[in-house]
C-alpha positions, 0 to 999 in steps of 0.5 A: 593605648599607643600602637603601630597600625596599617592604614586601610585602602592603601597598597604596600609596595613591599619596598622594605623601607620600614623593615630596613629602618627598624632593623637599622635603628635597633641593630645597625644593619639591614636584616629582615629577621631583626625587624619588628615589622614584617612584610608578608605576601597577601594575594597579589600584593603585600601586607605589613605585619605589626605588633598589636600590643596584645600582651601574649608575649608578656603572659608567656614570659616566665622571667617577667621581662615584658611589662606594659607601660602604664602611660602608653599601653606599649609592652616593653622588654627589660633586657636585664631580665630577658633570659632569651628563652624565646617563649615570647617569640612563640607566643606572638600571634603576629610573628613580629617578635625578634630574638637575635642569635646570642641576644635578648628578645625585642619587639615593636615599641611604637617608636614611629621610625618605620612610619617615617621611612614608608614612602607610601605613608601606609603606617601610622602610630595610633591611640586606641 
């Protein structure tokens, strides 16, 4: 399964470059609430929160809009089927599902845009 991961023993400096890259790529603006990666305070530092591809969002989606790609293992949202109910957002244990006002839900698809944007090189796409 392909997923975004945070490298161990490397400090996040909370520069938000990954957040900006994600929201900019998918929503054409820098808006932290529209990013599928979030930076949260952890002790005196910061930690990136990423989608772990657990599938809880898919189980919560009554419209059947979220399915797992059989080749990559990544959970994807079919925008045509999404009814914007927000149940996937509520079900996400990592709190990284995005539901813009008046739009459909979105989530990390392990595209790697944030990985390229991180100056500390703490993010990576891994196969598990």
